[in-house]
N, C-alpha and C positions, 0 to 999 in steps of 0.2 A: 365369840362363837363357842358353841357347846361341843367340846371334843369328847366328853365322857361317854355319850351315847354311841359316837362313832367308834371309840376304842373298845367299848363293850361288845358291839356287834362284830367288829373285826376279830376280837378275841374269841367270841363264840364260833365264828366260821373257822378260824384256825383250829380250835379245839375239835370241832366236828370233822375237819379234814384229817387231822392227826388220828382221831379215833377211828375214822373209816379206813385209813391206811393200816393201822394196827389190826383192825378187824379183818381186812383183806388178807393180811399176812397169816392170821390165825386160821382163816377158812382154807387158804391154800395149804397150810400145814396139815389140816385135818382132811384134806382132799375132798372138800365139798365144793365141787366145781360150779354148780348152779348158783349157790349162794355167793361164791366168789365173783361170778360175773355181775350179779346184782350189786355187790359191794363196789366193784370196779366202776360200774356206771354211776353209782352214787358219788364216788371219788371224783370222776370227771366233772360231774355236775357241780359239786362243791368247789372244785378248782376253778371252773369257769365263773361261777357265781362270785367267788372271792376276788378273782382277777377283775371282773367287771365292777365290783364294789369299790376296789382300790383305784382302778383306772378312771372311774367317773370323777373322782376328786382331782386327780392329776390333769385330766382333760380340762376341767373347769379352771384350774390354776394356769394351765398353758394358754387357754383363751384369754384370760385376764392379762397375763404377762405379755402376750403378743399385742394386745390392745395398747398396753403401756408403751411397748417398744415403738409402735407406729403412731403413738399419741392420739389414738382413737378412743376418746373418752365418751363417745356417744353410745357405746355398747351398754345395753341394759340387760341384767341377768334376772330371770324369773324368781321371785321370792315366795310364790304361792303354790308351788308344786314340787314334787320330788321328796326325797328323804329329808328329815328334819335338819341333819347336819349339813346337807347340801344347801338347804334354804338359808341356814345361818352363814354359810360361806358366801352365797350370792349376796346376802344382805351386806356383808362386809365389803365385798367388791363394789357394790353399788354406792356405798357410803364413801369409799375412796374416790370413785369416779365423780361423785357429786362435789366433793371437796376440791378436787383438782379443777373441775369445770368452773367452780366459783372463783378459785384463785386466778385461773386463766382469764375469766371474764373481767375481773378487776384489773389485772395487768393490761389487758387489751384496752379497757376503757381509759386507763391512765396513759397508755401509749398514744391513743387517738387524741386525748385531751392535750398532751404535750406536743404532738405533731401539729395540731391545729394552731396552737399558740405560736410555735416556731415558724409556721407558714405565714402567719399574719404579720410578723415583724419584718421590717425592711432591712434587717441585718442578715448578711449571708453567713450560714453555718454549714459546715461539712465535717463528718467524721469518717475516717477510712483506716483500713489495715495497713500499717507501715510496711510490712514485708511484701504483701501481695498487691497492694494498691487498691483493693476492692473497697468500694464506697459502702459504708455501713448505713449512713443516713446523710441526706442533703436537702436543704429547702430551695424553693424557686428563686429566692432573693440572691443566693450565691451564684447561680447560673446567670441571672440577669446582670449582676454587677460585673462579672467577668465577661459578659457578652458571649456566653458559650451555651450550646444545647445541653440538655440533661445527659449525664454520663454515669456509667456504672464502675469505671476504673479510672483513676487519676492519670494513667499513662495515655489516656485519650487526649488529655490536655498537652502532654509532653509532645505527642506527635503533631499537634496542630500549632501550638505556641510554646516552643522550648523556653524562651526567655520568661514568659509569664509563669510557666511551670516551675522554673528555678526560683523565681522571686516568691511565689506563694507557697509552694509545696516543699521545696527542698531547703529553703532557708528557714531557720528557727527564729521565732519572734516571742521570746519568753515574756517580754513586757510589751504592752500596746505600743505600736510603732506606726508612724505616718510615713507612707511611701507613695510614690507615683508609679503607675503602671500604664503601659501603652496598649490601647485598644483601637483597632482599625487605624485611622489616621489622627487620632487624638489621644491625649493623656489625661487620666483622672487621678485624683488623690484619694487614697483609701487609708483607713485605720485598721491594722491587722494585729492579731494576737493568736497564739496557739498554745496547746498543752498536750502532753502525752499521758495516756492512762492504760492500764493493764486489765484485760478480761481473760481469766484463766491463763493460757500460755500465749495469748496473742496480744500484741501491743498496738494501740490505736492512737491516732493523732486527731485532735479536734481543732479546727481552724475557724476563727470568727473574723469577718471583714465587714466594714461599713464604708459606704460611699460618702466621704466627707463633703464633696462638692454639692451633692443634692441636699444634704442636711443643712449646709450653710445657706443654700438658696432659700430653703423653706424658712429658716430662722430669720434670714435677712428680709424676706418679704414682710414678716410680722414686725421686724425692727423698724422698717420704713414708717409704718403707721404710728408706732410709738414715738419715733424721732420727730415726725412732723407735728404730732400733738404737743410734745414737750417744747419744741422751738416756737410754735404758735403762742404757747403760754408765756414764754420768755419775751416775745415781741410785745405782747399785751402789757407785760410788766414794765417794759421800757417806755411804752406810750404814756403810762400813768404820770411820771414826773414831767413829761412834756406838757401834758394837759394842765397839770398843776401850775407850771411856770407861765403858761399862756393865760390862765385865769388871773394870776397875780398881776401880770403886765396889763391885762385888760382892766382890772380893778383900779390900778394906779392911773391909767389913762382916763378912765371914766371920772375919777375924783378930780383930776386936773382940769377936765373939761367943765365939770359942774361947779367946782369951787377953785377957780384959778388963783385966787388970792391966798387961800389957806394951804394949797397943795401945789408945790413946785414940781414940775415934771423934769426928771433927770434924763436928758437925751442919751447920755453915755450908757446909763443903766438899761434904758429901753433898747438901744442898739445892741448891747451885749446879749440881752435876753433874746431878742429876735434872731441874732446870729446863732446863738446856741440852739434855738428851736430849728432853724434852717439846717444846720449841720447834722443835728440828730435825725431830722426828718429825712434828709438825703441818705443817711446810713440805713435807716429803717426801710426806705423805698428800695434800696439795693437788696436788702435781705428779703423783702417781700417778693421781689421779682424772682429771686433765686428759689425761694420756697414754692412759689406758684408754679414754676416750671417743673418742679418735682412732684407736686401734689395733683396737678391737673391731669396727669396721664393715668387714668383709672379705667376708662372705657375704650373699647376698640371698635372702629368702624371697618369690619372685615370685608374684603372683596377679593375675588380671584384676579390675580395680576401675573402676567408673564414676566419672568425675570429679565428677559431681553428689553421689554418696555420700561421696566424699572431702571435698568442701566442706561437706557437712552435718555431718560429724563435727567438723571444725575450727570451724564456726560455733557448734555447741552448746557447745563447750569454751571458746571465747574471746570470742564476741560480748558476753555480759553484762558481763564485766569491762572490756572496751574501751569499751562505751557508757557505763559508769559514769564514765569519764574524759572524757566529753563529746566522744568521737571517733566519727564515723560510719563504719561499716564495711559494705561491700557485697560479696556473693559472686554471681558471674554466670557461667553456662556457656552458650556459644553452640552448643547442640546437646545434647539429652538422651542421645544415643548415644555421646558421647565416652567412651572407656575407655582405660585404661593397664595395661600389665603391669609392676607395681611392687611393691616391698616397702612396704606401706601404712604401717607404723610409722615407717620411716625418712623417707619423703616427708612424712608428717605432721610429723615433727620439723623438716624443712627449712622447711615452710610456717610452723610456729610460730615458728621463729627469725626468718624474714623479717618476719612480722607484728609480733613484739615489737620488732624494730629499727625498723619503721615507726612503731609507737606511740611509741617513744623519740624519733624524729625529729619527731613532731607534737606533743609535749607542750607546746610554747609557742605553738601555733597556736590562734586562736579558732575558725576554721572548719575544723578538722582533718578530713581524709577519708582513708580507706584503701579501696582497691578490689582485690579478688582476682578476676581474670578468666581464663577458659579458652577457647581457640579452636583451630582447626586452620588452618594457613597453606597456601599454594599448594603447598608441598613435601610436604604431608600430615604434617608434623610437628605434634604437639600442644604448644601453648605455654601455660603458666600464668604470668600476670604479676601481681605485687604492686605496686600503685601507692600512693604517698602524696604529699601536698602539704606535706611537712615542710621541715626546714632544709636538706636535700640533703647531698651529700658534697663536701668541698673537692677541687678538681682535683688538688692536690698529693699527696693520699693515695688517690685513686680507684684507681690501679693496684696498690696494696698491700693492699687490703682482704681479698683472698683468701689472703694470705701467712700461714702458720701463726704464731700468737702475736703478730701485729701488731694493735694496737688503739689507737683514739683516745680511748677511754673510760677514766676513772680507775679504774673498778671492773671493767673488762672483762678477759676471759681471752685474747681473741684467737683463739679456736678456733671460734666460732659459724659464721662464713662459710666458714672453711677446711673445717669438717666438712660444711657444705652442699655445697661444691664436690666434696669427696671422694665423697659419697653420689651426686651427679649423675654423676660419672665412672664409678662402679660400675654405674649404670643406662644407660651408654653415651649419656648426655645431656650438656647444657651448662647453665651458669648465666651469664647476661649481666646487665650493669648499665648503666643510663644515669641520669645525675644532673646536675641544675643547682642550684648553691648558692642557697639561699633560695627555691627553687621546688618542689623535690621530687625523688623518685627512683622508678625502676621497675626491679625485678628480674624477669628472665624465666627460667623453667625450660623448656628445650627438650628434648622427648622424641622 
């Protein structure tokens, strides 16, 4: 900005003002009253003019600083009118406003870009002031994982769910840690980590959580397809040597028939070869049945079914044989209107598997009991639970019971619970388990 013209004009006004004052003193001294009055008026005019000249600059600066104070960078100062030095001042103000607006625009764009990215991920993220508890930023996934509405202060969680608050917010997890948290009537496993950072004088805590169960379910669904593809390939590889052995035996037999004098048929070799083919074929047939039961469940025939009707069908089918083993079984529905959109045959298969597992767990109990209960929780999810007071599941194998072909039974195939889980995933549902060794188990089907 050009201050030389401003300083020159200000100096000229001060010089005129001082000269006028000296002139007034001289006129008063010479007792020239008329001229003294004129000089006094001139002094007042020069004083007002000088005051206005100086004030205009300070008013412009006050306006600008006030706009900065309230972050109002939309103010635009006229650059085409007024004194030249004022126009230079206005040009400088407008340039500063323009620069700050560009910086704010870029920062806002980066914030929106980052916000959209964080909102799209299925990992829960929250940052909050450690001292006040005020939430600086949080995405929807964080609230969904914790099954909480959106909140502005973390003490809202403390008032609703103290144990969850202590686990997630009060406990420090410097390294990623896998923990279980209780939500409603179920427990989920999450991966949690946090860090503390400083902004000016305020300390903030950033927490990142991920629902491991959902992630595993998604990955497991893809793993099923890969697993079946790989195993089918292995079966075909096993069939190849059987086919080769059959061709060899057929060739030897054909030569013995066509040229009996030149080719002697060894019955022992023939019998050994046929026995080998038979044994291997039976093994492959067993594998084929196992894989077919896993791979055929891909499409659902959905229909609206009352839970009471579903239970009645299971009860008619299984209750007599179970009671013959001195095991009490009870079916109960909390509400006659509970209904599900399911493939009836598949869900019946799931319940039969779970009940048979419960029967097996209770076989050494004198007061064996099995309960099959249905209810609707606060999230409006319909939950079917199969209780038993049997032997329970050891903790060291509890996490593996849904893994395909994993079994703790000598005669088990390891596909029962795996198949149950696959059927529930196709229904957009979940299967959960809680078990205490020597006390019993409860399997929950959540729709």
